[in-house]
C-alpha positions in Angstrom: 0.0 0.0 0.0 1.7 3.2 -1.2 -1.3 5.5 -1.0 -1.2 8.0 1.9 -3.8 7.0 4.5 -6.0 9.5 6.2 -6.3 7.2 9.3 -4.5 4.3 10.9 -4.0 3.0 14.5 -1.5 1.2 16.6 -1.6 -0.6 19.9 1.4 0.1 22.1 2.6 -1.0 25.5 5.2 1.1 27.3 6.9 -0.5 30.3 10.3 -1.6 31.7 9.4 -4.7 33.6 9.2 -7.4 30.9 11.2 -7.7 27.7 9.2 -7.3 24.4 9.2 -11.1 23.9 6.8 -11.3 26.9 4.2 -9.5 24.9 4.9 -11.3 21.7 4.3 -14.6 23.5 1.3 -13.2 25.4 -0.5 -12.0 22.2 1.0 -14.6 19.8 1.8 -11.8 17.4 5.1 -10.3 16.3 5.3 -6.6 16.9 5.8 -3.8 14.3 8.1 -2.1 16.8 9.8 -3.4 19.9 12.6 -2.1 22.1 14.2 -2.3 25.6 15.0 0.7 27.6 18.7 1.7 27.2 19.2 -0.6 24.2 20.2 0.7 20.7 17.4 1.9 18.5 17.3 1.5 14.7 16.1 4.4 12.6 13.6 3.9 9.7 16.5 3.6 7.3 18.0 0.7 9.4 20.9 2.7 10.8 21.7 2.6 14.5 20.4 5.8 16.2 22.6 7.8 18.5 19.7 7.7 21.0 18.8 4.5 22.8 15.2 3.5 23.7 14.0 5.8 26.5 11.6 3.1 27.8 10.5 -0.4 26.8 8.0 -0.6 24.0 6.0 -3.3 22.2 3.7 -2.0 19.4 1.7 -3.2 16.5 0.3 -1.1 13.7 -2.6 -1.4 11.2 -1.0 1.2 8.9 0.3 -1.2 6.2 -2.4 -3.9 6.7 -5.8 -2.1 6.7 -6.9 -0.1 3.7 -9.3 2.4 5.0 -9.4 6.1 5.8 -11.6 5.5 8.8 -10.4 4.5 12.3 -13.1 1.8 12.9 -11.6 -0.8 10.6 -8.1 -0.2 11.9 -9.2 -0.5 15.6 -11.3 -3.6 14.8 -8.3 -5.2 13.1 -6.1 -4.6 16.2 -8.8 -5.8 18.6 -9.3 -9.0 16.6 -5.6 -9.6 16.0 -4.8 -9.2 19.7 -7.9 -11.1 20.8 -9.1 -8.2 23.0 -10.5 -8.0 25.6 -8.4 -10.4 27.6 -9.4 -11.3 31.1 -5.9 -10.8 32.6 -4.7 -7.9 30.5 -5.6 -5.2 33.1 -3.8 -7.2 35.8 -0.7 -7.4 33.5 -0.8 -3.7 32.9 -1.0 -2.9 36.6 1.7 -5.4 37.5 4.1 -3.9 35.0 3.1 -0.3 35.7 2.6 -0.1 32.0 1.0 2.6 29.8 -1.1 1.0 27.1 -2.8 2.9 24.3 -4.4 2.9 20.9 -2.6 5.6 19.0 -4.9 6.8 16.3 -3.6 8.9 13.4 -6.4 11.1 12.0 -5.7 13.4 9.0 -8.5 16.0 8.9 -7.0 18.6 6.6 -10.4 19.8 5.4 -11.8 19.9 9.0 -14.9 17.9 8.0 -14.0 14.4 9.3 -15.0 13.1 12.7 -13.0 10.2 14.2 -15.1 7.0 14.3 -14.1 5.1 17.4 -16.8 2.4 18.0 -18.5 2.6 21.4 -17.8 -1.0 22.2 -14.0 -0.4 21.7 -14.2 2.7 23.9 -15.9 0.7 26.7 -13.5 -2.2 26.4 -10.5 0.2 26.4 -11.8 2.0 29.5 -12.5 -1.2 31.4 -9.1 -2.6 30.5 -7.0 0.5 31.2 -6.1 1.2 27.5 -5.9 4.9 26.6 -7.3 6.0 23.2 -5.1 8.8 21.8 -6.4 10.5 18.7 -3.7 12.6 17.0 -5.6 14.8 14.6 -3.7 16.7 11.8 -5.2 19.7 10.1 
């Protein structure tokens, strides 16, 4: 997919208790991005960054998988892929003092688009401790 998307989403976990492999095993899905605090970070070009990871991260994105300019299909893809909700996810988040979020990219250059986060995903996120962060660009 080379076309510029007007929307996409990612699911990210930020914490320093467990290595990224913990989350890969937990979800059964390889991440789009993963890193350990203090370890070298690779740039998009594949070069080693002068700046290491500031904190641990495990993240997966819908950007290159879902072809839609609306958030709902991107969020539903991530929820399905990760088999959310999970009974023990909130306990894992609390045990690891993690910050977990859906990061939603929303291009609204014309100012006439409203982000479409389904109510069931909002409720599930709130109950689980997952923040929904909509980054709107105008």
